[in-house]
C-alpha positions as CSV (number, residue, x, y, z in Angstrom):
1,X,127.4,-27.7,96.5
2,X,124.7,-27.0,98.9
3,X,125.6,-23.3,99.1
4,X,125.6,-23.1,95.3
5,X,122.1,-24.7,95.3
6,X,121.0,-22.2,98.0
7,X,121.9,-19.2,96.0
8,X,120.7,-20.7,92.7
9,X,117.3,-21.2,94.4
10,X,117.4,-17.5,95.6
11,X,118.3,-16.4,92.1
12,X,115.3,-18.3,90.7
13,X,113.0,-16.8,93.2
14,X,114.1,-13.3,92.3
15,X,113.3,-13.8,88.6
16,X,110.2,-11.5,88.6
17,X,112.2,-8.7,90.2
18,X,115.0,-9.1,87.7
19,X,112.4,-9.0,84.9
20,X,111.1,-5.7,86.3
21,X,114.6,-4.3,86.4
22,X,115.3,-5.5,82.8
23,X,112.2,-3.6,81.8
24,X,113.6,-0.4,83.5
25,X,116.8,-1.0,81.7
26,X,115.1,-1.2,78.3
27,X,112.7,1.7,78.9
28,X,114.9,4.1,80.8
29,X,118.4,2.9,80.2
30,X,119.0,2.3,83.9
31,X,121.4,-0.4,85.1
32,X,120.0,-3.3,87.2
33,X,122.9,-3.0,89.6
34,X,123.3,0.6,90.7
35,X,125.6,2.7,92.8
36,X,123.9,4.2,95.9
37,X,124.1,7.8,94.5
38,X,121.9,6.7,91.6
39,X,118.8,6.9,93.9
40,X,120.4,9.1,96.6
41,X,122.1,11.9,94.6
42,X,121.6,14.4,97.4
43,X,123.6,12.3,99.9
44,X,127.2,13.2,99.3
45,X,128.4,10.1,101.3
46,X,127.1,7.9,98.5
47,X,129.1,9.6,95.8
48,X,132.4,7.9,96.5
49,X,130.9,4.7,97.9
50,X,132.3,1.6,96.1
51,X,131.7,-1.2,98.5
52,X,127.9,-1.4,98.4
53,X,125.3,-1.3,95.7
54,X,121.6,-1.3,95.0
55,X,119.8,-4.0,93.0
56,X,117.2,-1.8,91.6
57,X,115.9,0.9,93.9
58,X,114.8,-1.3,96.8
59,X,117.5,-3.8,97.6
60,X,120.8,-2.6,99.2
61,X,123.8,-5.1,99.2
62,X,126.9,-4.7,101.3
63,X,129.1,-7.7,100.4
64,X,132.0,-8.9,102.6
65,X,135.0,-7.8,100.5
66,X,137.9,-8.5,102.9
67,X,139.0,-11.3,105.3
68,X,140.4,-8.6,107.6
69,X,137.1,-8.2,109.6
70,X,136.8,-8.8,113.3
71,X,135.2,-12.2,113.8
72,X,133.1,-13.2,116.8
73,X,132.6,-16.8,117.8
74,X,129.3,-17.8,119.5
75,X,128.8,-21.2,120.9
76,X,125.1,-22.3,120.9
77,X,124.4,-25.8,122.1
78,X,127.8,-27.1,120.9
79,X,127.5,-25.5,117.5
80,X,129.9,-22.6,116.9
81,X,128.8,-19.8,114.6
82,X,131.3,-17.2,113.3
83,X,130.0,-13.7,112.6
84,X,131.9,-10.9,110.9
85,X,131.2,-7.3,112.0
86,X,130.6,-5.2,108.9
87,X,130.1,-1.5,108.6
88,X,127.2,-0.7,106.3
89,X,126.1,2.7,105.2
90,X,122.3,3.1,105.0
91,X,120.9,6.1,103.0
92,X,118.0,8.0,104.4
93,X,114.9,5.8,104.8
94,X,113.6,2.7,106.5
95,X,115.5,-0.5,105.8
96,X,114.9,-4.1,106.9
97,X,117.6,-6.8,107.1
98,X,116.6,-9.5,104.6
99,X,117.7,-12.4,106.9
100,X,116.0,-11.0,110.0
101,X,112.8,-9.0,109.3
102,X,112.7,-7.9,113.0
103,X,115.9,-5.9,112.4
104,X,114.7,-2.6,110.9
105,X,116.5,0.7,110.8
106,X,115.3,4.2,110.3
107,X,118.3,5.8,108.8
108,X,119.1,9.4,108.3
109,X,122.1,8.5,106.2
110,X,124.4,6.7,108.6
111,X,126.8,3.8,109.1
112,X,125.7,0.9,111.2
113,X,127.5,-2.2,112.4
114,X,125.9,-5.5,111.1
115,X,126.9,-9.0,112.1
116,X,126.9,-11.2,109.0
117,X,127.6,-14.9,108.8
118,X,128.5,-17.2,105.9
119,X,125.6,-17.6,103.5
120,X,123.8,-14.6,104.9
121,X,125.4,-11.4,103.6
122,X,124.3,-7.9,104.5
123,X,121.2,-7.4,102.3
124,X,118.5,-4.8,103.2
125,X,115.3,-3.9,101.5
126,X,113.1,-0.9,101.9
127,X,110.7,-1.5,104.8
128,X,107.1,-1.9,103.7
129,X,108.0,-3.0,100.2
130,X,105.7,-5.9,99.4
131,X,108.2,-7.9,97.3
132,X,110.9,-7.4,99.9
133,X,108.7,-8.8,102.6
134,X,107.9,-11.9,100.4
135,X,111.6,-12.3,99.6
136,X,112.4,-12.2,103.3
137,X,109.7,-14.7,104.1
138,X,111.1,-17.0,101.4
139,X,114.7,-16.9,102.5
140,X,113.8,-17.3,106.2
141,X,111.4,-20.2,105.8
142,X,111.6,-22.2,102.5
143,X,115.2,-21.4,101.5
144,X,116.5,-22.0,105.1
145,X,114.6,-25.2,105.3
146,X,115.7,-26.6,101.9
147,X,119.3,-25.2,101.9
148,X,120.3,-23.9,105.4
149,X,123.2,-21.5,105.7
150,X,126.5,-23.2,106.6
151,X,127.5,-23.4,110.2
152,X,131.1,-22.3,110.0
153,X,133.9,-23.0,112.5
154,X,136.7,-22.0,110.2
155,X,137.0,-18.5,108.7
156,X,139.5,-19.7,106.1
157,X,136.8,-21.3,103.9
158,X,136.2,-18.0,102.1
159,X,139.6,-16.4,101.7
160,X,139.2,-12.8,100.5
161,X,142.1,-10.6,99.8
């Protein structure tokens, strides 16, 4: 239940951004959840991409869609963390990893390898975007304090096909 509460709290925090996107949907007919080519039509690599999406123009999400990822176990002071290595395509621009604002990428339209862990999926925002910085601050302080991400020692908890 704690992970449900974690993401419900994140959903609530993002209400102003969703409201903005609903306004765009009403005024322009744009979807809230968009394929990458919607904002990067000149990037042919985004045309067939079906494993990532944009939430609006400024948030890129690359969910874990398979259990067939390579996992790495890291033992830190007797707590074992499991990371999955995920390939993420970043369109041209500057992107910041939501869960670690020190991890920024200047992409020219390239695939990078990102280590994700349970409760911290691969989510990026456009570097310098004010709301993205506030969102990152929220998830890394208040959200992590109230509802910390799970420490996983078993990769079978989230069976994907």
